[in-house]
C-alpha positions in Angstrom: 73.0 115.8 95.0 73.9 117.6 98.2 75.4 121.3 97.4 79.2 122.0 98.0 79.8 123.3 101.6 82.8 125.6 102.0 84.5 126.9 105.2 84.8 130.7 105.0 86.1 132.3 108.3 83.8 130.7 110.9 80.9 129.8 108.3 80.1 127.2 105.7 78.5 128.7 103.0 77.2 127.1 99.4 80.1 127.6 96.4 78.2 130.9 95.1 78.5 132.4 98.5 82.1 131.9 99.0 83.7 135.3 98.1 87.0 137.3 99.3 86.6 141.0 99.4 88.6 142.5 96.3 90.6 144.1 99.2 91.8 141.1 100.7 95.7 140.8 99.7 95.4 137.1 98.5 93.4 138.5 95.6 95.1 141.4 95.3 99.0 140.5 95.5 99.0 136.8 96.3 99.5 137.5 99.8 98.9 134.3 101.5 99.5 130.4 102.1 98.2 127.3 100.9 97.8 123.7 101.4 96.4 121.0 99.0 95.8 118.0 100.6 94.0 114.8 100.3 91.6 112.1 101.9 91.4 108.4 101.6 89.4 106.2 103.1 87.7 108.7 104.9 91.3 109.8 106.2 93.2 112.7 105.8 96.7 111.7 104.6 99.4 113.3 106.2 97.3 116.3 107.8 99.4 117.0 110.7 102.4 117.6 108.2 100.4 119.6 106.1 99.3 121.9 109.0 102.9 122.2 110.3 104.2 123.3 106.4 101.0 125.7 106.8 102.1 127.1 110.0 105.9 127.4 108.8 105.1 129.1 105.6 102.6 131.4 107.6 105.5 132.1 109.8 107.9 132.8 107.0 105.4 135.3 105.5 104.8 137.1 109.2 101.2 136.1 109.2 99.6 135.1 112.1 97.2 132.4 111.5 93.4 133.4 113.1 93.3 129.4 114.1 95.6 127.1 116.1 96.6 123.9 114.4 94.4 121.8 116.3 91.3 123.8 115.1 92.1 123.5 111.7 92.8 120.0 112.0 89.2 119.7 113.1 87.6 122.2 110.9 89.4 120.2 107.7 88.1 116.9 108.8 84.4 118.7 109.0 84.4 120.1 105.8 85.1 116.9 104.4 82.1 115.2 106.1 80.1 118.3 105.6 80.6 117.5 101.7 79.9 113.8 102.4 83.8 113.1 101.0 85.3 109.9 101.9 87.9 110.4 99.1 88.7 113.7 97.9 90.7 116.6 97.5 91.1 119.8 100.4 92.7 123.2 99.6 93.4 125.1 102.7 93.9 128.6 102.2 95.3 131.3 104.6 95.3 135.2 103.2 96.3 138.3 104.3 92.7 139.5 104.7 91.2 142.8 103.9 93.4 145.8 103.6 94.1 149.0 101.3 95.6 149.4 97.7 99.0 149.3 99.1 101.5 146.6 99.8 101.6 147.0 103.5 100.6 144.1 105.3 100.1 145.9 108.8 96.9 147.3 107.1 95.4 144.0 106.9 93.8 143.6 110.4 92.1 140.0 110.1 93.5 137.0 107.6 91.0 135.1 106.2 90.4 130.9 106.1 89.1 129.2 103.4 88.6 125.5 103.4 87.3 123.7 100.4 87.1 119.9 99.8 86.1 118.1 96.5 86.9 115.7 93.9 90.2 115.9 91.8 91.7 113.8 89.2 94.9 115.5 88.2 95.7 113.1 85.4 93.9 110.9 83.3 93.9 107.3 84.5 95.7 106.1 80.9 98.5 108.5 82.2 99.6 106.1 85.0 99.6 103.5 82.5 101.3 104.8 79.9 103.5 107.8 81.5 103.1 111.4 81.0 105.0 113.4 78.3 106.2 116.5 79.4 109.0 119.4 78.4 111.3 121.5 80.0 109.9 125.2 80.4 111.9 128.0 79.2 110.5 130.0 82.5 113.2 129.5 85.5 112.1 128.6 88.7 112.5 131.7 91.3 115.8 132.0 92.9 115.4 130.7 96.7 117.0 133.7 97.7 114.3 135.7 96.2 111.2 133.3 97.4 112.1 130.5 99.6 110.7 127.5 98.3 109.6 126.4 101.4 106.9 128.8 101.5 103.8 127.2 99.8 102.5 130.7 98.6 99.2 131.9 97.0 101.5 134.0 94.5 101.7 130.8 91.9 102.5 132.9 89.2 106.2 131.6 88.5 104.7 128.1 88.1 101.5 129.3 85.9 103.9 130.7 83.3 105.5 127.7 82.9 101.9 125.9 82.8 101.0 127.7 79.9 104.4 126.8 78.2 103.2 123.2 79.2 99.4 124.3 77.5 101.3 125.2 74.2 103.2 122.5 74.0 99.9 120.2 74.5 101.4 118.1 77.4 99.9 118.1 81.0 103.4 119.6 82.9 106.6 121.1 82.8 109.8 120.9 84.3 111.3 123.7 85.8 115.4 124.8 86.0 116.7 126.7 88.4 119.0 130.1 87.4 122.1 127.9 87.6 120.4 125.3 85.3 119.6 122.5 87.6 116.7 120.8 87.7 114.1 121.7 90.7 110.6 120.6 90.3 107.9 121.1 88.2 104.9 123.3 87.9 102.9 121.2 90.4 105.0 118.3 91.3 108.5 117.3 92.5 110.7 114.9 90.3 112.8 111.7 90.8 115.3 109.7 88.7 115.5 106.3 88.8 119.5 105.0 87.6 120.3 101.0 88.7 119.4 100.8 92.4 119.5 104.7 92.9 117.0 107.0 93.5 117.9 110.6 93.0 115.4 113.9 93.6 116.9 117.8 93.9 117.2 119.2 96.7 115.2 122.2 98.4 118.1 124.3 98.0 117.4 124.0 94.3 113.9 125.7 94.3 112.2 122.6 95.2 109.0 122.8 97.7 109.4 120.2 99.9 106.4 118.1 99.2 104.7 116.1 101.5 104.1 113.0 99.1 108.0 113.8 98.2 108.9 112.8 102.1 106.3 109.8 102.0 107.8 108.5 99.4 111.5 109.3 100.3 110.3 107.6 104.1 109.1 104.5 102.0 111.8 104.2 99.8 114.4 104.1 102.8 112.5 101.8 104.6 112.2 99.1 101.9 116.0 99.2 101.9 116.4 98.3 98.4 117.3 101.5 96.6 119.3 104.2 98.0 117.6 107.3 97.8 119.5 110.6 98.1 118.8 114.6 97.5 121.0 115.7 94.5 121.4 118.5 92.0 121.7 117.0 88.5 121.2 118.8 85.1 118.8 117.9 81.9 121.2 115.4 80.5 120.6 113.3 83.9 117.0 112.9 82.4 118.0 111.1 79.5 120.7 109.0 81.0 118.7 107.4 83.6 116.0 104.3 83.6 112.9 106.0 85.4 111.1 109.2 85.9 108.6 110.0 88.3 107.1 112.9 89.5 105.3 113.2 93.1 102.6 115.8 94.6 99.3 115.3 96.8 97.2 115.5 93.7 99.1 113.6 91.2 100.3 111.0 93.8 102.9 109.1 92.0 103.0 108.9 88.2 105.4 107.8 85.7 107.3 110.1 83.0 108.3 108.7 79.6 108.6 111.6 77.1 110.5 114.8 77.9 110.6 117.6 74.9 109.8 114.5 72.6 112.7 112.4 73.7 111.8 108.7 75.4 112.7 108.4 78.9 114.3 105.2 79.3 112.6 102.6 77.7 109.7 104.9 77.1 107.3 103.1 78.8 106.1 103.4 82.7 108.7 101.4 84.7 108.8 98.6 86.9 110.3 100.5 90.0 107.8 103.5 89.6 105.3 100.8 89.4 106.4 99.1 92.2 106.0 102.6 94.0 103.0 103.5 92.9 101.2 100.0 94.7 103.4 100.6 97.7 102.4 104.4 98.3 98.2 102.6 97.9 99.6 100.3 100.8 100.8 103.1 102.9 97.5 104.7 102.2 95.7 102.2 103.2 97.3 101.4 106.2 97.4 104.6 107.8 93.7 104.9 107.1 93.2 101.5 108.8 95.2 102.4 112.0 92.7 105.8 112.3 89.8 103.9 111.8 90.9 101.9 114.3 91.4 104.3 117.0 
């Protein structure tokens, strides 16, 4: 088996050699941005959208990218090839770089770029058939006015605290509410409710990340024209009044939710609409990979 190759500031290095300085502000303060990206059938899914979001995130924290979007596109694909992966998960990191022990980002002259490509299965296969059991975390989502949720920051402590609650409850995921008690998102996924012919997801203003898979699903549903899809605030009570719930994320893709806080959601089984969306999403992935391959 070939050794993993990680891109680190201009070179591909082995896993044991891929190291950042302890003075990198990404290490000291979580000062940096990142993207989690998927590859299917040799095609990097929605890479353009991921790199655009990375650029927006970097701009919002005044972090100048040391490489162009076009160069990052090339390097992501090259990292995938160097690791002989056609299907995998890619983590692209942009850190503030080496500075001193103070907070001032102006002391960091050279940002670092890291690209990791590997296999990933976030949830066991049976969860896509039976659905997830989750909790509502007591940890409140960061205020959008404090940390803009459109910034995909390396500082994930807010999400990690909620994940610890999920671990203690022996469930794989936790829903997070904002300071007004509205559902925002999960520790690593966006959330959708299905009620009748309506599909609803929280708006970014609630504290939700503008997920790439979230956007793909919304576009897919709109194109099909069978269900309406809207961004709308809702309280936890709506979770137990809907027909189905599913989460979306780059790693999770689309996954059904069947229990929240040990209470049944809908029928208590993975719903037919969610299962259909899972198949439709797979078809979109295959179609985009085929189009890229035909060029």
